[in-house]
mmCIF file of the N, C-alpha and C atoms, coordinates in Angstrom:
data_MODEL
# 
_entry.id   MODEL 
# 
loop_
_atom_site.group_PDB 
_atom_site.id 
_atom_site.type_symbol 
_atom_site.label_atom_id 
_atom_site.label_alt_id 
_atom_site.label_comp_id 
_atom_site.label_asym_id 
_atom_site.label_entity_id 
_atom_site.label_seq_id 
_atom_site.pdbx_PDB_ins_code 
_atom_site.Cartn_x 
_atom_site.Cartn_y 
_atom_site.Cartn_z 
_atom_site.occupancy 
_atom_site.B_iso_or_equiv 
_atom_site.pdbx_formal_charge 
_atom_site.auth_seq_id 
_atom_site.auth_comp_id 
_atom_site.auth_asym_id 
_atom_site.auth_atom_id 
_atom_site.pdbx_PDB_model_num 
ATOM 1   N N  . MET A 1 1  ? 9.122  -24.755 0.145   1.00 0.00 ? 1  MET A N  1 
ATOM 2   C CA . MET A 1 1  ? 8.274  -23.595 -0.058  1.00 0.00 ? 1  MET A CA 1 
ATOM 3   C C  . MET A 1 1  ? 9.007  -22.439 -0.369  1.00 0.00 ? 1  MET A C  1 
ATOM 4   N N  . PRO A 1 2  ? 8.094  -21.860 -2.028  1.00 0.00 ? 2  PRO A N  1 
ATOM 5   C CA . PRO A 1 2  ? 8.894  -20.453 -2.189  1.00 0.00 ? 2  PRO A CA 1 
ATOM 6   C C  . PRO A 1 2  ? 8.109  -19.342 -1.518  1.00 0.00 ? 2  PRO A C  1 
ATOM 7   N N  . VAL A 1 3  ? 9.440  -18.493 -1.227  1.00 0.00 ? 3  VAL A N  1 
ATOM 8   C CA . VAL A 1 3  ? 8.894  -17.486 -0.125  1.00 0.00 ? 3  VAL A CA 1 
ATOM 9   C C  . VAL A 1 3  ? 9.223  -16.069 -1.048  1.00 0.00 ? 3  VAL A C  1 
ATOM 10  N N  . ALA A 1 4  ? 8.701  -15.137 -1.539  1.00 0.00 ? 4  ALA A N  1 
ATOM 11  C CA . ALA A 1 4  ? 8.553  -13.564 -2.183  1.00 0.00 ? 4  ALA A CA 1 
ATOM 12  C C  . ALA A 1 4  ? 8.788  -12.898 -0.509  1.00 0.00 ? 4  ALA A C  1 
ATOM 13  N N  . ILE A 1 5  ? 9.911  -11.708 -0.652  1.00 0.00 ? 5  ILE A N  1 
ATOM 14  C CA . ILE A 1 5  ? 10.109 -11.006 0.372   1.00 0.00 ? 5  ILE A CA 1 
ATOM 15  C C  . ILE A 1 5  ? 10.372 -9.760  -0.340  1.00 0.00 ? 5  ILE A C  1 
ATOM 16  N N  . ASP A 1 6  ? 9.624  -8.720  0.123   1.00 0.00 ? 6  ASP A N  1 
ATOM 17  C CA . ASP A 1 6  ? 10.000 -7.439  -0.832  1.00 0.00 ? 6  ASP A CA 1 
ATOM 18  C C  . ASP A 1 6  ? 9.560  -6.645  0.463   1.00 0.00 ? 6  ASP A C  1 
ATOM 19  N N  . GLY A 1 7  ? 10.875 -5.661  0.377   1.00 0.00 ? 7  GLY A N  1 
ATOM 20  C CA . GLY A 1 7  ? 10.897 -4.231  1.046   1.00 0.00 ? 7  GLY A CA 1 
ATOM 21  C C  . GLY A 1 7  ? 12.181 -4.247  1.951   1.00 0.00 ? 7  GLY A C  1 
ATOM 22  N N  . THR A 1 8  ? 12.830 -5.409  1.755   1.00 0.00 ? 8  THR A N  1 
ATOM 23  C CA . THR A 1 8  ? 13.830 -5.427  2.717   1.00 0.00 ? 8  THR A CA 1 
ATOM 24  C C  . THR A 1 8  ? 14.972 -4.521  2.377   1.00 0.00 ? 8  THR A C  1 
ATOM 25  N N  . TYR A 1 9  ? 15.054 -3.948  1.075   1.00 0.00 ? 9  TYR A N  1 
ATOM 26  C CA . TYR A 1 9  ? 16.064 -3.253  0.874   1.00 0.00 ? 9  TYR A CA 1 
ATOM 27  C C  . TYR A 1 9  ? 16.272 -1.695  1.325   1.00 0.00 ? 9  TYR A C  1 
ATOM 28  N N  . GLN A 1 10 ? 14.730 -1.537  1.660   1.00 0.00 ? 10 GLN A N  1 
ATOM 29  C CA . GLN A 1 10 ? 14.621 -0.457  2.676   1.00 0.00 ? 10 GLN A CA 1 
ATOM 30  C C  . GLN A 1 10 ? 14.944 -0.359  4.353   1.00 0.00 ? 10 GLN A C  1 
ATOM 31  N N  . MET A 1 11 ? 15.367 -1.588  4.446   1.00 0.00 ? 11 MET A N  1 
ATOM 32  C CA . MET A 1 11 ? 16.006 -1.712  5.629   1.00 0.00 ? 11 MET A CA 1 
ATOM 33  C C  . MET A 1 11 ? 17.438 -1.058  5.715   1.00 0.00 ? 11 MET A C  1 
ATOM 34  N N  . LEU A 1 12 ? 18.099 -0.720  5.199   1.00 0.00 ? 12 LEU A N  1 
ATOM 35  C CA . LEU A 1 12 ? 19.239 -0.308  5.375   1.00 0.00 ? 12 LEU A CA 1 
ATOM 36  C C  . LEU A 1 12 ? 19.470 1.335   5.206   1.00 0.00 ? 12 LEU A C  1 
ATOM 37  N N  . GLU A 1 13 ? 19.515 1.810   5.975   1.00 0.00 ? 13 GLU A N  1 
ATOM 38  C CA . GLU A 1 13 ? 19.789 3.490   5.926   1.00 0.00 ? 13 GLU A CA 1 
ATOM 39  C C  . GLU A 1 13 ? 20.994 3.586   4.479   1.00 0.00 ? 13 GLU A C  1 
ATOM 40  N N  . ALA A 1 14 ? 20.795 4.589   3.967   1.00 0.00 ? 14 ALA A N  1 
ATOM 41  C CA . ALA A 1 14 ? 21.636 5.217   2.905   1.00 0.00 ? 14 ALA A CA 1 
ATOM 42  C C  . ALA A 1 14 ? 22.700 5.649   3.374   1.00 0.00 ? 14 ALA A C  1 
ATOM 43  N N  . GLY A 1 15 ? 23.724 5.040   2.723   1.00 0.00 ? 15 GLY A N  1 
ATOM 44  C CA . GLY A 1 15 ? 24.913 5.811   3.200   1.00 0.00 ? 15 GLY A CA 1 
ATOM 45  C C  . GLY A 1 15 ? 25.896 4.851   4.270   1.00 0.00 ? 15 GLY A C  1 
ATOM 46  N N  . ASN A 1 16 ? 25.211 4.531   5.025   1.00 0.00 ? 16 ASN A N  1 
ATOM 47  C CA . ASN A 1 16 ? 25.749 4.024   6.360   1.00 0.00 ? 16 ASN A CA 1 
ATOM 48  C C  . ASN A 1 16 ? 25.777 2.504   6.729   1.00 0.00 ? 16 ASN A C  1 
ATOM 49  N N  . GLY A 1 17 ? 24.809 2.371   6.184   1.00 0.00 ? 17 GLY A N  1 
ATOM 50  C CA . GLY A 1 17 ? 24.972 0.421   6.301   1.00 0.00 ? 17 GLY A CA 1 
ATOM 51  C C  . GLY A 1 17 ? 23.793 -0.010  7.649   1.00 0.00 ? 17 GLY A C  1 
ATOM 52  N N  . ARG A 1 18 ? 23.203 1.039   8.429   1.00 0.00 ? 18 ARG A N  1 
ATOM 53  C CA . ARG A 1 18 ? 22.742 0.517   9.486   1.00 0.00 ? 18 ARG A CA 1 
ATOM 54  C C  . ARG A 1 18 ? 21.173 0.065   9.413   1.00 0.00 ? 18 ARG A C  1 
ATOM 55  N N  . VAL A 1 19 ? 20.817 -0.929  10.153  1.00 0.00 ? 19 VAL A N  1 
ATOM 56  C CA . VAL A 1 19 ? 19.327 -1.537  10.058  1.00 0.00 ? 19 VAL A CA 1 
ATOM 57  C C  . VAL A 1 19 ? 18.276 -0.438  10.547  1.00 0.00 ? 19 VAL A C  1 
ATOM 58  N N  . GLN A 1 20 ? 17.214 -0.526  10.060  1.00 0.00 ? 20 GLN A N  1 
ATOM 59  C CA . GLN A 1 20 ? 16.298 0.896   10.407  1.00 0.00 ? 20 GLN A CA 1 
ATOM 60  C C  . GLN A 1 20 ? 14.990 -0.121  9.971   1.00 0.00 ? 20 GLN A C  1 
ATOM 61  N N  . ALA A 1 21 ? 14.027 0.544   10.829  1.00 0.00 ? 21 ALA A N  1 
ATOM 62  C CA . ALA A 1 21 ? 12.616 -0.108  10.726  1.00 0.00 ? 21 ALA A CA 1 
ATOM 63  C C  . ALA A 1 21 ? 12.082 0.096   9.345   1.00 0.00 ? 21 ALA A C  1 
ATOM 64  N N  . SER A 1 22 ? 11.084 -0.818  9.086   1.00 0.00 ? 22 SER A N  1 
ATOM 65  C CA . SER A 1 22 ? 10.746 -0.753  7.735   1.00 0.00 ? 22 SER A CA 1 
ATOM 66  C C  . SER A 1 22 ? 9.420  -1.717  7.377   1.00 0.00 ? 22 SER A C  1 
ATOM 67  N N  . HIS A 1 23 ? 8.944  -1.517  6.510   1.00 0.00 ? 23 HIS A N  1 
ATOM 68  C CA . HIS A 1 23 ? 7.612  -2.435  6.585   1.00 0.00 ? 23 HIS A CA 1 
ATOM 69  C C  . HIS A 1 23 ? 8.150  -3.403  5.052   1.00 0.00 ? 23 HIS A C  1 
ATOM 70  N N  . ILE A 1 24 ? 7.737  -4.789  5.052   1.00 0.00 ? 24 ILE A N  1 
ATOM 71  C CA . ILE A 1 24 ? 7.766  -5.734  4.069   1.00 0.00 ? 24 ILE A CA 1 
ATOM 72  C C  . ILE A 1 24 ? 6.846  -6.695  4.027   1.00 0.00 ? 24 ILE A C  1 
ATOM 73  N N  . HIS A 1 25 ? 6.874  -7.009  2.912   1.00 0.00 ? 25 HIS A N  1 
ATOM 74  C CA . HIS A 1 25 ? 5.554  -7.896  2.486   1.00 0.00 ? 25 HIS A CA 1 
ATOM 75  C C  . HIS A 1 25 ? 6.333  -9.080  1.982   1.00 0.00 ? 25 HIS A C  1 
ATOM 76  N N  . ILE A 1 26 ? 5.995  -10.583 3.209   1.00 0.00 ? 26 ILE A N  1 
ATOM 77  C CA . ILE A 1 26 ? 6.232  -11.777 2.526   1.00 0.00 ? 26 ILE A CA 1 
ATOM 78  C C  . ILE A 1 26 ? 5.414  -12.399 2.450   1.00 0.00 ? 26 ILE A C  1 
ATOM 79  N N  . GLU A 1 27 ? 5.385  -13.357 1.289   1.00 0.00 ? 27 GLU A N  1 
ATOM 80  C CA . GLU A 1 27 ? 4.491  -14.129 0.410   1.00 0.00 ? 27 GLU A CA 1 
ATOM 81  C C  . GLU A 1 27 ? 4.494  -15.760 0.662   1.00 0.00 ? 27 GLU A C  1 
ATOM 82  N N  . VAL A 1 28 ? 4.498  -16.582 1.543   1.00 0.00 ? 28 VAL A N  1 
ATOM 83  C CA . VAL A 1 28 ? 4.499  -17.951 0.859   1.00 0.00 ? 28 VAL A CA 1 
ATOM 84  C C  . VAL A 1 28 ? 3.707  -18.258 -0.320  1.00 0.00 ? 28 VAL A C  1 
ATOM 85  N N  . LYS A 1 29 ? 4.559  -19.151 -1.242  1.00 0.00 ? 29 LYS A N  1 
ATOM 86  C CA . LYS A 1 29 ? 3.702  -19.386 -2.110  1.00 0.00 ? 29 LYS A CA 1 
ATOM 87  C C  . LYS A 1 29 ? 3.171  -21.053 -1.699  1.00 0.00 ? 29 LYS A C  1 
ATOM 88  N N  . GLU A 1 30 ? 2.946  -21.202 -3.408  1.00 0.00 ? 30 GLU A N  1 
ATOM 89  C CA . GLU A 1 30 ? 2.504  -23.058 -2.479  1.00 0.00 ? 30 GLU A CA 1 
ATOM 90  C C  . GLU A 1 30 ? 3.454  -23.559 -2.844  1.00 0.00 ? 30 GLU A C  1 
ATOM 91  N N  . ALA A 1 31 ? 3.390  -24.553 -2.172  1.00 0.00 ? 31 ALA A N  1 
ATOM 92  C CA . ALA A 1 31 ? 4.441  -25.664 -1.941  1.00 0.00 ? 31 ALA A CA 1 
ATOM 93  C C  . ALA A 1 31 ? 5.084  -26.325 -3.121  1.00 0.00 ? 31 ALA A C  1 
ATOM 94  N N  . VAL A 1 32 ? 5.955  -26.643 -3.565  1.00 0.00 ? 32 VAL A N  1 
ATOM 95  C CA . VAL A 1 32 ? 6.310  -27.910 -5.136  1.00 0.00 ? 32 VAL A CA 1 
ATOM 96  C C  . VAL A 1 32 ? 6.533  -28.744 -4.386  1.00 0.00 ? 32 VAL A C  1 
ATOM 97  N N  . LEU A 1 33 ? 5.668  -29.498 -5.219  1.00 0.00 ? 33 LEU A N  1 
ATOM 98  C CA . LEU A 1 33 ? 5.684  -31.240 -5.247  1.00 0.00 ? 33 LEU A CA 1 
ATOM 99  C C  . LEU A 1 33 ? 6.142  -31.431 -6.075  1.00 0.00 ? 33 LEU A C  1 
ATOM 100 N N  . PRO A 1 34 ? 6.478  -32.657 -5.684  1.00 0.00 ? 34 PRO A N  1 
ATOM 101 C CA . PRO A 1 34 ? 7.321  -33.949 -6.575  1.00 0.00 ? 34 PRO A CA 1 
ATOM 102 C C  . PRO A 1 34 ? 6.811  -34.029 -8.029  1.00 0.00 ? 34 PRO A C  1 
ATOM 103 N N  . GLU A 1 35 ? 5.606  -33.979 -8.125  1.00 0.00 ? 35 GLU A N  1 
ATOM 104 C CA . GLU A 1 35 ? 4.855  -34.203 -9.225  1.00 0.00 ? 35 GLU A CA 1 
ATOM 105 C C  . GLU A 1 35 ? 4.897  -33.100 -10.251 1.00 0.00 ? 35 GLU A C  1 
ATOM 106 N N  . ASP A 1 36 ? 5.017  -31.579 -9.434  1.00 0.00 ? 36 ASP A N  1 
ATOM 107 C CA . ASP A 1 36 ? 5.393  -30.758 -10.353 1.00 0.00 ? 36 ASP A CA 1 
ATOM 108 C C  . ASP A 1 36 ? 6.888  -30.395 -10.722 1.00 0.00 ? 36 ASP A C  1 
ATOM 109 N N  . TYR A 1 37 ? 7.516  -31.114 -10.511 1.00 0.00 ? 37 TYR A N  1 
ATOM 110 C CA . TYR A 1 37 ? 8.989  -30.946 -11.104 1.00 0.00 ? 37 TYR A CA 1 
ATOM 111 C C  . TYR A 1 37 ? 9.897  -32.159 -11.615 1.00 0.00 ? 37 TYR A C  1 
ATOM 112 N N  . GLN A 1 38 ? 9.206  -33.149 -11.799 1.00 0.00 ? 38 GLN A N  1 
ATOM 113 C CA . GLN A 1 38 ? 8.990  -34.663 -12.250 1.00 0.00 ? 38 GLN A CA 1 
ATOM 114 C C  . GLN A 1 38 ? 9.577  -34.425 -13.633 1.00 0.00 ? 38 GLN A C  1 
ATOM 115 N N  . GLY A 1 39 ? 10.880 -34.936 -14.134 1.00 0.00 ? 39 GLY A N  1 
ATOM 116 C CA . GLY A 1 39 ? 11.346 -34.406 -15.398 1.00 0.00 ? 39 GLY A CA 1 
ATOM 117 C C  . GLY A 1 39 ? 11.911 -33.124 -15.862 1.00 0.00 ? 39 GLY A C  1 
ATOM 118 N N  . LEU A 1 40 ? 11.860 -32.062 -14.777 1.00 0.00 ? 40 LEU A N  1 
ATOM 119 C CA . LEU A 1 40 ? 12.920 -31.350 -15.151 1.00 0.00 ? 40 LEU A CA 1 
ATOM 120 C C  . LEU A 1 40 ? 14.236 -31.178 -14.261 1.00 0.00 ? 40 LEU A C  1 
ATOM 121 N N  . ASN A 1 41 ? 14.965 -30.262 -15.103 1.00 0.00 ? 41 ASN A N  1 
ATOM 122 C CA . ASN A 1 41 ? 16.513 -30.491 -14.472 1.00 0.00 ? 41 ASN A CA 1 
ATOM 123 C C  . ASN A 1 41 ? 16.126 -29.666 -13.593 1.00 0.00 ? 41 ASN A C  1 
ATOM 124 N N  . THR A 1 42 ? 17.250 -29.085 -12.786 1.00 0.00 ? 42 THR A N  1 
ATOM 125 C CA . THR A 1 42 ? 17.632 -28.349 -11.655 1.00 0.00 ? 42 THR A CA 1 
ATOM 126 C C  . THR A 1 42 ? 17.532 -26.873 -12.366 1.00 0.00 ? 42 THR A C  1 
ATOM 127 N N  . SER A 1 43 ? 18.046 -26.780 -13.192 1.00 0.00 ? 43 SER A N  1 
ATOM 128 C CA . SER A 1 43 ? 17.803 -25.184 -13.876 1.00 0.00 ? 43 SER A CA 1 
ATOM 129 C C  . SER A 1 43 ? 16.643 -25.012 -14.274 1.00 0.00 ? 43 SER A C  1 
ATOM 130 N N  . GLN A 1 44 ? 15.656 -26.026 -14.889 1.00 0.00 ? 44 GLN A N  1 
ATOM 131 C CA . GLN A 1 44 ? 14.005 -25.626 -15.247 1.00 0.00 ? 44 GLN A CA 1 
ATOM 132 C C  . GLN A 1 44 ? 13.584 -25.287 -13.853 1.00 0.00 ? 44 GLN A C  1 
ATOM 133 N N  . LEU A 1 45 ? 13.619 -26.312 -13.221 1.00 0.00 ? 45 LEU A N  1 
ATOM 134 C CA . LEU A 1 45 ? 12.722 -26.044 -11.667 1.00 0.00 ? 45 LEU A CA 1 
ATOM 135 C C  . LEU A 1 45 ? 13.488 -24.791 -10.913 1.00 0.00 ? 45 LEU A C  1 
ATOM 136 N N  . ALA A 1 46 ? 14.611 -24.304 -10.985 1.00 0.00 ? 46 ALA A N  1 
ATOM 137 C CA . ALA A 1 46 ? 15.420 -23.008 -10.263 1.00 0.00 ? 46 ALA A CA 1 
ATOM 138 C C  . ALA A 1 46 ? 14.148 -21.555 -11.277 1.00 0.00 ? 46 ALA A C  1 
ATOM 139 N N  . LYS A 1 47 ? 13.939 -21.768 -12.352 1.00 0.00 ? 47 LYS A N  1 
ATOM 140 C CA . LYS A 1 47 ? 13.434 -20.983 -13.290 1.00 0.00 ? 47 LYS A CA 1 
ATOM 141 C C  . LYS A 1 47 ? 11.789 -20.736 -13.028 1.00 0.00 ? 47 LYS A C  1 
ATOM 142 N N  . ARG A 1 48 ? 11.236 -22.109 -12.811 1.00 0.00 ? 48 ARG A N  1 
ATOM 143 C CA . ARG A 1 48 ? 10.046 -22.323 -12.538 1.00 0.00 ? 48 ARG A CA 1 
ATOM 144 C C  . ARG A 1 48 ? 9.600  -21.540 -11.576 1.00 0.00 ? 48 ARG A C  1 
ATOM 145 N N  . ILE A 1 49 ? 10.929 -21.455 -10.265 1.00 0.00 ? 49 ILE A N  1 
ATOM 146 C CA . ILE A 1 49 ? 10.448 -21.014 -8.710  1.00 0.00 ? 49 ILE A CA 1 
ATOM 147 C C  . ILE A 1 49 ? 10.914 -19.427 -9.059  1.00 0.00 ? 49 ILE A C  1 
ATOM 148 N N  . GLN A 1 50 ? 11.735 -19.259 -9.620  1.00 0.00 ? 50 GLN A N  1 
ATOM 149 C CA . GLN A 1 50 ? 11.871 -17.574 -9.754  1.00 0.00 ? 50 GLN A CA 1 
ATOM 150 C C  . GLN A 1 50 ? 10.542 -16.857 -10.393 1.00 0.00 ? 50 GLN A C  1 
ATOM 151 N N  . ASP A 1 51 ? 10.289 -17.382 -11.319 1.00 0.00 ? 51 ASP A N  1 
ATOM 152 C CA . ASP A 1 51 ? 9.463  -16.625 -12.070 1.00 0.00 ? 51 ASP A CA 1 
ATOM 153 C C  . ASP A 1 51 ? 8.032  -16.673 -11.408 1.00 0.00 ? 51 ASP A C  1 
ATOM 154 N N  . SER A 1 52 ? 7.613  -17.341 -10.388 1.00 0.00 ? 52 SER A N  1 
ATOM 155 C CA . SER A 1 52 ? 6.790  -17.353 -9.472  1.00 0.00 ? 52 SER A CA 1 
ATOM 156 C C  . SER A 1 52 ? 6.585  -16.320 -8.456  1.00 0.00 ? 52 SER A C  1 
ATOM 157 N N  . ILE A 1 53 ? 7.878  -16.407 -7.848  1.00 0.00 ? 53 ILE A N  1 
ATOM 158 C CA . ILE A 1 53 ? 8.451  -15.297 -6.950  1.00 0.00 ? 53 ILE A CA 1 
ATOM 159 C C  . ILE A 1 53 ? 8.534  -13.783 -7.876  1.00 0.00 ? 53 ILE A C  1 
ATOM 160 N N  . GLU A 1 54 ? 9.025  -13.855 -8.767  1.00 0.00 ? 54 GLU A N  1 
ATOM 161 C CA . GLU A 1 54 ? 9.243  -12.453 -9.657  1.00 0.00 ? 54 GLU A CA 1 
ATOM 162 C C  . GLU A 1 54 ? 7.536  -11.974 -9.791  1.00 0.00 ? 54 GLU A C  1 
ATOM 163 N N  . GLU A 1 55 ? 6.712  -13.176 -10.168 1.00 0.00 ? 55 GLU A N  1 
ATOM 164 C CA . GLU A 1 55 ? 5.557  -12.555 -11.022 1.00 0.00 ? 55 GLU A CA 1 
ATOM 165 C C  . GLU A 1 55 ? 4.630  -11.689 -9.158  1.00 0.00 ? 55 GLU A C  1 
ATOM 166 N N  . THR A 1 56 ? 5.028  -12.350 -8.061  1.00 0.00 ? 56 THR A N  1 
ATOM 167 C CA . THR A 1 56 ? 4.660  -11.906 -6.648  1.00 0.00 ? 56 THR A CA 1 
ATOM 168 C C  . THR A 1 56 ? 4.849  -10.704 -6.451  1.00 0.00 ? 56 THR A C  1 
ATOM 169 N N  . LEU A 1 57 ? 6.369  -10.485 -6.964  1.00 0.00 ? 57 LEU A N  1 
ATOM 170 C CA . LEU A 1 57 ? 7.012  -9.183  -6.658  1.00 0.00 ? 57 LEU A CA 1 
ATOM 171 C C  . LEU A 1 57 ? 6.681  -8.085  -7.336  1.00 0.00 ? 57 LEU A C  1 
ATOM 172 N N  . ALA A 1 58 ? 6.129  -8.625  -8.921  1.00 0.00 ? 58 ALA A N  1 
ATOM 173 C CA . ALA A 1 58 ? 5.487  -7.726  -9.669  1.00 0.00 ? 58 ALA A CA 1 
ATOM 174 C C  . ALA A 1 58 ? 4.161  -7.136  -9.044  1.00 0.00 ? 58 ALA A C  1 
ATOM 175 N N  . HIS A 1 59 ? 3.203  -8.157  -8.567  1.00 0.00 ? 59 HIS A N  1 
ATOM 176 C CA . HIS A 1 59 ? 1.991  -7.469  -8.027  1.00 0.00 ? 59 HIS A CA 1 
ATOM 177 C C  . HIS A 1 59 ? 2.018  -6.712  -6.576  1.00 0.00 ? 59 HIS A C  1 
ATOM 178 N N  . HIS A 1 60 ? 2.926  -7.024  -5.906  1.00 0.00 ? 60 HIS A N  1 
ATOM 179 C CA . HIS A 1 60 ? 3.453  -5.601  -5.030  1.00 0.00 ? 60 HIS A CA 1 
ATOM 180 C C  . HIS A 1 60 ? 3.779  -4.605  -5.598  1.00 0.00 ? 60 HIS A C  1 
ATOM 181 N N  . ALA A 1 61 ? 4.634  -4.455  -6.468  1.00 0.00 ? 61 ALA A N  1 
ATOM 182 C CA . ALA A 1 61 ? 5.321  -2.957  -6.859  1.00 0.00 ? 61 ALA A CA 1 
ATOM 183 C C  . ALA A 1 61 ? 3.503  -2.386  -8.069  1.00 0.00 ? 61 ALA A C  1 
ATOM 184 N N  . HIS A 1 62 ? 3.022  -3.215  -8.087  1.00 0.00 ? 62 HIS A N  1 
ATOM 185 C CA . HIS A 1 62 ? 2.106  -2.729  -9.576  1.00 0.00 ? 62 HIS A CA 1 
ATOM 186 C C  . HIS A 1 62 ? 0.803  -3.344  -8.918  1.00 0.00 ? 62 HIS A C  1 
ATOM 187 N N  . PRO A 1 63 ? -0.007 -3.326  -7.431  1.00 0.00 ? 63 PRO A N  1 
ATOM 188 C CA . PRO A 1 63 ? -1.093 -3.822  -7.436  1.00 0.00 ? 63 PRO A CA 1 
ATOM 189 C C  . PRO A 1 63 ? -2.495 -3.769  -8.274  1.00 0.00 ? 63 PRO A C  1 
ATOM 190 N N  . THR A 1 64 ? -2.922 -5.065  -8.484  1.00 0.00 ? 64 THR A N  1 
ATOM 191 C CA . THR A 1 64 ? -4.202 -4.467  -9.285  1.00 0.00 ? 64 THR A CA 1 
ATOM 192 C C  . THR A 1 64 ? -5.592 -4.950  -8.341  1.00 0.00 ? 64 THR A C  1 
ATOM 193 N N  . GLN A 1 65 ? -6.506 -4.874  -8.490  1.00 0.00 ? 65 GLN A N  1 
ATOM 194 C CA . GLN A 1 65 ? -7.635 -5.530  -7.589  1.00 0.00 ? 65 GLN A CA 1 
ATOM 195 C C  . GLN A 1 65 ? -7.755 -6.702  -7.419  1.00 0.00 ? 65 GLN A C  1 
ATOM 196 N N  . GLU A 1 66 ? -7.337 -7.759  -8.554  1.00 0.00 ? 66 GLU A N  1 
ATOM 197 C CA . GLU A 1 66 ? -7.052 -9.097  -8.022  1.00 0.00 ? 66 GLU A CA 1 
ATOM 198 C C  . GLU A 1 66 ? -5.710 -9.569  -7.118  1.00 0.00 ? 66 GLU A C  1 
ATOM 199 N N  . THR A 1 67 ? -5.246 -8.353  -6.478  1.00 0.00 ? 67 THR A N  1 
ATOM 200 C CA . THR A 1 67 ? -4.115 -9.058  -5.470  1.00 0.00 ? 67 THR A CA 1 
ATOM 201 C C  . THR A 1 67 ? -4.926 -9.258  -4.129  1.00 0.00 ? 67 THR A C  1 
ATOM 202 N N  . PRO A 1 68 ? -4.448 -9.997  -3.499  1.00 0.00 ? 68 PRO A N  1 
ATOM 203 C CA . PRO A 1 68 ? -5.065 -10.333 -2.178  1.00 0.00 ? 68 PRO A CA 1 
ATOM 204 C C  . PRO A 1 68 ? -4.770 -9.364  -1.124  1.00 0.00 ? 68 PRO A C  1 
ATOM 205 N N  . PRO A 1 69 ? -5.453 -9.116  -0.642  1.00 0.00 ? 69 PRO A N  1 
ATOM 206 C CA . PRO A 1 69 ? -5.068 -8.054  0.737   1.00 0.00 ? 69 PRO A CA 1 
ATOM 207 C C  . PRO A 1 69 ? -3.703 -8.699  1.175   1.00 0.00 ? 69 PRO A C  1 
ATOM 208 N N  . ALA A 1 70 ? -2.961 -7.560  2.215   1.00 0.00 ? 70 ALA A N  1 
ATOM 209 C CA . ALA A 1 70 ? -2.077 -7.841  2.858   1.00 0.00 ? 70 ALA A CA 1 
ATOM 210 C C  . ALA A 1 70 ? -2.606 -8.444  4.026   1.00 0.00 ? 70 ALA A C  1 
ATOM 211 N N  . VAL A 1 71 ? -1.680 -9.122  4.782   1.00 0.00 ? 71 VAL A N  1 
ATOM 212 C CA . VAL A 1 71 ? -1.836 -9.960  6.310   1.00 0.00 ? 71 VAL A CA 1 
ATOM 213 C C  . VAL A 1 71 ? -1.042 -8.701  7.251   1.00 0.00 ? 71 VAL A C  1 
ATOM 214 N N  . GLN A 1 72 ? -1.714 -8.038  7.955   1.00 0.00 ? 72 GLN A N  1 
ATOM 215 C CA . GLN A 1 72 ? -0.856 -7.142  9.349   1.00 0.00 ? 72 GLN A CA 1 
ATOM 216 C C  . GLN A 1 72 ? -0.089 -8.723  10.210  1.00 0.00 ? 72 GLN A C  1 
ATOM 217 N N  . VAL A 1 73 ? 1.004  -8.236  10.463  1.00 0.00 ? 73 VAL A N  1 
ATOM 218 C CA . VAL A 1 73 ? 1.239  -9.050  11.630  1.00 0.00 ? 73 VAL A CA 1 
ATOM 219 C C  . VAL A 1 73 ? 2.111  -8.267  12.605  1.00 0.00 ? 73 VAL A C  1 
ATOM 220 N N  . PRO A 1 74 ? 1.670  -8.645  13.874  1.00 0.00 ? 74 PRO A N  1 
ATOM 221 C CA . PRO A 1 74 ? 2.160  -7.651  15.068  1.00 0.00 ? 74 PRO A CA 1 
ATOM 222 C C  . PRO A 1 74 ? 3.565  -7.662  15.192  1.00 0.00 ? 74 PRO A C  1 
# 
């Protein structure tokens, strides 16, 4: 299951490396099933997954009306 995690870079305080509270976005992407990667080599599969995660991160950086609402986790 590919997972896109955005905002973790804000958790480290500038200059001293201490962890601070921050808001992050986590999105679990659709499962990668064997029929989805049959015939692909490892590099091709990795590229496909990376592209999916990068697309999700781009949506978080530049949300559109089509972007689903964020889910708040307590």
